[in-house]
N, C-alpha and C positions, 0 to 999 in steps of 0.2 A: 745227772748226766745229760749231756747236751744231745738233744734229738734234732737232727737236721730236717729242715722243713721240706717235706716231699714236693712242695709246689716249686722249690728252687733247686733242690738236688735230685739227680737221678742215680740210683745205685749202679755200680759196675765192679768188675773185678779188681782187687788192688794192685797198684803199681808195685812190681816186684814183690808181690804177695803180701804187702803191709795190710794191716787191719783196715777194714772198711766199715762204714755205717756210723755207730755212735761212739761215744768216748772221747770227744774232742778236747775235754778239759786237760788231759794228760799230754796232748800233743804240742810239741813246740814248733812243728811245721806241718803243713797239711797239703796233700795233692788235691789239685782240682782240674778236671777237663773242661775246656771251652769248646764244645762241638758245634762251632758257629763259623760260617762265612757269609759274606754279603750277598753271594750268588750273582754278582755283576761282572765278573771276569768273563770276556768273550772266549777265553780258551781254556782255561784250567780252574774248574769249580771242583772242589773236593776236599778242602782243608777242614771242613766240618767233621770228616772221618778221621782226622788226626789223632785225637787222644786215644781212640780205640786201637789204632795201629801202633802207637807208642807202648801202650800197656802190653799188647801182645808181644812186641819185641823185648820189652823189659824183662819178661820172664827168661829170655836167653842169656841175660848177664849172669856171669858165673857166681856173683855174690856182691854183697854191698860194699866190700872193702876196695877202695881205688888202689891201684897197684903201687902207688907212692906213699901209702898210709896204712897203718894198723888200726884206723879208726872205722867204726860202723855208723854212719850217720842215721841210718834208718832206726837203729836201736836207740842210739843216744839222744835223738830229737823225738823218740816216740811218734814217728811219722804215721799219720792216718791218711788213707785216701777217702776223700769225701764224695767221689764218683764225679758225675758231670753236671755242669749247670743245666737246668732242664729249659732248653731254649730251642727255638725253631729257626733254621737259617732263613734269611730273607726278611724276617719280622724284626727289623733293626732296632727300633726304639724299645720294643717290648723285651727283646733279648738283652739289650743293654741294662735295663732295669733289674732283670734276673741275675745277671752276671755280677753287677754292682752289689745287690743284695747277698749273694753267696760269698763274695769276698769279704764283705762286712761281717758276716756271721762267723767266718773263720778268725777275722782279726779280733772281733769282740771276745773270742774264746781265749785269745792271747797266743794264737799260732801264726807263723809266717806262711802266707799263701805261696804256694809253688805251682804254677798253672801251666797248662799246655793246650795250644789251640789247634785248629782254628787259624783263621787268616789274622793279619794284622789289626783288624778292626777291634779284636777282643781286648786290646790293651787300654782303650780309652775307659771303658766302665771300670776296669781295675783301677785305673789312675784317679778316678772319681771316688773310689772307695778309699785309697790310701793316701792321696794327697792331703785331704783334711786332717788326718790322723797325725801327719808327720810334717811339721812346719819346715820349710826350706827343702823339702825333698827334691832330689834330682833323678834324672834318668840317665842311665848308661845303656845306650842302644846299639847292638851290633847288628848290622843289616847291610844289604847292598842298596837300599832305598832309605831315604830320610823319612818317608811316611808323613811328610809335611808338605803337601802338595795344595795348590790353589783348589778351592771348592768350585766345582762345576755345575751351574744350574741349581736345581732344587736338592741335589744329593749332597747334603752337608757331612753325613757320616758314612765313610767308606774305609776301606783298609789303606787308602792312600792319604787321608786327612786326619790321622790320629793325633799327630803331634802338633799340628796348627791349631786343632780344636783344643787340645790340652793346654797349649800356651794362653789360648784366648780366654779359656775358663779359669786361668790362674791356679792350676792343679800342681804346678812344679816350678822350681827356680830355673829357668831357662839358661841363665848366664853361666851355670855350672853343669848343665846337662850337655852329654855328648852323644853325637852319632858317629859311629866308626865302621869303616869298611865300605863306604858308598862308592858305587861304580855303575857302569853300564849306560844304556841309552835312556832317553827321557823325552817326553813330548813338550816339557816346559824348557825354554831356552836358558834359563838361569837358575836351576832349582837349587843350587848350593847356596847362592846368596839369598834366594827367597827363604830358605830355611834359616840362614844365619840372621835374617832380619827379625826373627822371633827371638833372638838372643843365644840360639843354641851354637855349640861348637861342633863343626863338622870336619871329620877326617876322612878323606877319601882313601880308597884302597891304594892308589898310587902313593899317597903320602905315608901311609901305614907301612908299606914295604920299602919305600925309599929311605925313611928316617929310621925304620926298625921298629919291630912290634914292642920290644921291651922298652925302648925310649918312649914311644907314645903312651903305652900303658902306665909307665911311672909317671909321666907328665900328667895324665889324667887322675891318676890316684892321689897325687900331691895336690891337684886343684880341687878334687872332691872333698878330701879330708874326711872328716868325721860326720859329714851330712848324711842324712838317711838316704839310701839308694834303691830305686826301683830297677833292677836288672832286667832288660828286655833283649832277649836273644832270638833273632829271626833266623831260621835255618838257612835261608838263601845267602847269609853271610859266607857260607861255605860255598866252594866252587861245585858246580853241578857234576863234576866227575866223582864227588863223593857224596853228594846230596841232590840227586836228580829229582826226587819227588817232593817238590816246593811249589808255591804257587806261581813264582815269577823267577825262573833260573837265569842267573846272569854269570857269564864266564868271567874268570880272572879273580876268583874268590880265595878264600882260606882253604888249605888242605885240612884234613881231619886233625893232623898232627898240630897244625898251627892254631886250629880253634881250641883244641884241649889244652895247648900251652897257654893261651891267653886266659882261659878260665881258671887253670890252676894259678895263675899269677894274680887273680883278683883278691887274694887274701887281704884281709884288712879293711875292706870296705864295709860299711855299716848297712848291710842288705836287709831291707824290710819287705821285699817281695821280689819274686822271680816269675818270669813269664817266657816260655819257650814256645814258639808259634810257626805257622805256615807249613807244617807237614802235610802233604797231599797224597794220600795213598794211591788214588787212581794213576798217579803219575810216578810212582816210586818203582824201583827196580829191586825185587827180592827183599823188599823191606829194609834196604840199607839206610834210607834216610830216617826212618822211624827207629831203627836201632841206634843210629848216632844221636838222635834226639834223646832216646832213653839215657844215653851216656851223659849228655849235656845235663839232664835233669838230676842225675846222681851227683855230678860235680857241683851243681848249684846247692844241693842239700849239704854237700861236704863243706862248701864255702860258709853256709849258714851255721853249720856245726861249729866250726873254727871261730867264727865270730862270736857265738855264744860263750866260748870260753872267755873271751876278753871282757865280756859284760858281767861274768860271774864275779 
């Protein structure tokens, strides 16, 4: 029986009451909280509380069956909740090592990690764990920001530099990696081309809505093909009207219906890890962002479960 290292994992209540603690050998997918933010945002610090809020709201979900399916991904994947990575916000390099080690232990046991943050910085240590395991891995990243911004001064690792650091470290195939939903204001005068210079494909929110969601998603799926996919879902891809409790709310985003429709359309992708991040409970309203994130987590598990069928 796998015993989770107490220096790396911190016990919590289980997501949707799935088992927590030991027994990872039977799990085909495992939940992990990343209660970390860089603590550097001048206005909205609080994403470190995201995993707890998502678990609290997940209890409100009526059950594990998505309304469009008679499948129970929690049971079929024998999902286990590994608790939270044992990190301290602000201690960036130390926290990165712990988060990478936690994801590695889950992957070593043969389970697919499904994590919740935390700000966008939590993605880089996970890519460090998963990239070397899956040659040619790509990222499909839904966000209002590319998170591939120029490094300023001595602060290399922030929630804004995740994907340029990942590209420079060779953790993924940038040519078939996608950033979808990008919009809003930015201090950088040409952030789209700055991101594209790393090889990434960038789809703005304007393009997404002008060309049509289904057209863009079909194009992305055809390009990605059977490559291993790290699915990264930043909750601020949603409009603040339905997800106000995020690190950097940006108007003009997806409705809850549009986001759920996109997630349901991602069947067939070879998902090797999922990452749902940037829920900031101090800025949430009635837990609505955390509850929406819990639904996103459940849909990610549903996608993984369907993909397991094709591998059997």
